[in-house]
N, C-alpha and C positions, 0 to 999 in steps of 0.2 A: 371320547373314550379311546384309550390306548390299551391294546392287549398284546402281550409279548409271547413269542415262541422262542425259548432258549435253544441255543445250539445243541446242548446236551439232551434236549427233549425231542430232537428230530429222529425220524426213522433212519436206518442205516442198512447198507448192503456192502459186503466185502467179498469180492471174487478173486482176490489175489492181484489180478491185473487192474482191477477197478475198485476204488474205495469211494462210495457214494453216500451222501447225507441228504435225506428227503424232508423238506419243510412240510410238504403236504403228502397225503396218501399216494403211494406210487409203487408199482410192482407188487412185491410180497408184503410191503408195509401198508397196513390199513389202520386208520384212526378215524372213526366216524365224526370226531370233532374237528378234524383237519383235512377237509376234502378240497380245500382251495379257498380263495378269497375273491368274491365277485367273479370276474372273468379270468382271474389269475389262477391257473390250475396246477402248475408245477414249478417249483424252484428246487433243483437238484444241484448240490455242490459236488462235483466229480473230480477225482484225481486218477489219472490213467498212467500206468507205468510205460516206460520207454518202448516204442515200436509196437504197442498194443492198442486195442481199440474196439469199437463197435463195428462188426461186419455189416454188410448190406442188409437193411431192414426197411419196413415201410411205415408210413404215417398217412393219416387222412384228417381233414377238417381241424387243423390246429395251426396256430402261429407259433413257430419255434425260434427262439432267440438264444444264441450262444455268446457268452461274455467271458473272454479269457482273462484269467488273473495272473497266471505265469505260464511260461512255455509256449508251445505252438500246437494247434490242432489242424489236422489235414482233413479236408472235406471233399467228397465226391458224391454226385447224385444223378438220378435218371433224367434230369433236365439238361445234362451236359456240362454242369458246373464242376470245376475242380479248383480248390483254393487252399491257402494256408491262412488260418485265422490266428493272429498274434495279439499280444497285449495291446489294448487300445482299440482293437477291432470289435465291431458289433455285427453279427450275422443274423439276418432274418430270413427264414424259409417258410413260405406259405405252403402247407401240405395240401390243402384244398381237396381236389378230386383224387389225389393220391400221388405220392412220390416214394422212390426208393433212394436211400442214401447210406453212406458209411462215414464214420468219424474215427480217425486214428491219431495217436500221438505222433507228431512229425519227427520227434527226436529219438535217437537211439540211446541217449544217455540220461536225459532229464525227464522228470514227471511233468505232465501238463495238468494244470489246475484251472477249472473253468466252471461257470454256472450255466446250466441248461434250464431255460425258462419256457414254459408253455402257456399260451394265452388262447382262450376260446375265441374263434373269429366271429365277426358280426353276422355271418351267414354261412351256411354249408355250401359245399361244391364250388368253392372259388377256384379260379385257374391257378395252378401251382406257380410259385414264383420264388426268386432268390435275390437277395441284396446283401452287400457287405460294405461297411464304411468304417473309416478310422477316426477316432476321437482322441486327441493327444492329452497327456496329463495337464498341459498348460490350459487346454480348453475346459478341463474339469476342475482346475485348481481353485479351491475356496469359493466355489459357486456351483449352482446346479446347471449342468449342460444337458440340453435336450438331445437324447440319442435315439428316441423312437416316438412316433406319433401317428395318428390316423391319417394325416395329410402329408407326412414327410416334410413338414415345415422346418425351417432353420437348418436344413441339411441333415435332418435325422432320417433314420430308416423308416419305411412305411409299415405300420402295423394295422392290419385290417380289423380294428376294434377301437372303441372310444377309450383310449388310454394314452397318457403322456408318460414316457419313461425318461427319467433323469439320472445322471451319474455325477458324483462329486468326489474329488480327492481333497481332503480337508487337513490343513496344518494344525498342530497342537494349539489349543486355546482359541481357535477361530470359530466363529458362529456362522452358520448358513441357515437361511430361513426360506419358507415356502408357505404361501397362503392357500389353504384348502377352501374352495368355494362351497357354498351351500349345495346340498344334493350331490356332493362328491365324497369319496373316501380315498384312502391311501394305504399303501403298503411300503414300509421301509425295510430294506435288507442291508445288513452290515456285511460288506465284503471282506474288510480287514480293519484292524484297529479297534479302538474303544471310543464310544460317543455317549453323550446324553441326548435324549429326545424329549423335549419339554420337561427336563429334569430326571427322566427315567434313564438308568444306566443300561447300555447295551454293548456287547462285544462281538467280535467276528463270528459269523454264523447265526447270530440272533436276527429275528425278524419281528416286526411290529405292525399291527393293523391299527388304523386310525379312522374313526367313524364320525368324528365331530369336526365341523367346519371351524376355521380359524387359522392362526399362525402356528406353523410347525417350526421349532427351533432346534437345530442340530449343532452340537458343539463337540469338537474332537478333543479327546484326552491325549492320545498319541496320534500320529498321522493315521488317518482313517479314510476308507473308501466306502461309499454307500450308493445304493440304487433306490430310487423313489418312484413308485407307480402311482399316478393320479388317475382315478377311475370313477365311474358312476357310483353313487352311494347305494347302499343296500342295508337291509335290516339284519 
C-alpha cells in the first residue's frame, strides 16, 4: 500500500528569513494524521535567506540529519564542531543527552535550500555525536546510494536506529528499484524533479509511505533526486 502526502498539503511557516515546509507535524503546524512515519519524525524543507539562520538552540534524544539541496549551511555546536555543509554532504548529529547548535546560511548572496530530517533514536540518553560525509552525484547517479545506516556500512553515516537511508539522482526515463523485505516499510521523499513510484506520479516535495513488501520501482520523468528510508514495518 502506497499513501502520498502532496507538497501542497504540507504544513508551512514563513518568517521572512526562513520559508519552511513540514511533511509531518512540527512547530505551530499540527495534523493528527501526520505525526511521523515509524521512527521518522520530521522532514522539513527549509530555505534560509543569505546570512540568516537558526541561532543557538538545544536538542535532546533525536538523530538529526541535514541534506543540502543547494547553497551551503554553516554549523556550530557545543561539542566543538564547526563545519560548512554543502551540496552532496550529509550531516548526522546525535542529540542524545543534549546539544546546543546553530545553523546559518554561509552565503551573503544566495539562499540555502536543505532538508532537515529527525529520526527517533533506538534509545534515550545516547552520548552526543557528530558526523559529516560527502556523497557525489556520480555515487548517486541512477542507483540507490546508501548514505545512512545503523552500522555505518558502505561508508554511510551512522544513524542510531534501524534505518537504511538511500539517495539517488535519476536521469529522465531511467528506472531505479529497491526490494522492500517482509516486516519492513519505507518512506520515499522527492527532493527535486518528477517520478513515478510503482506507477503513482510524484513531484518535488511529495512524499510517499510504503507498507507492503516487494519491489519498489522509481522512474524519473525529468532529472530527479529522491531519498528512500527503509525501516521496520508498522501498522
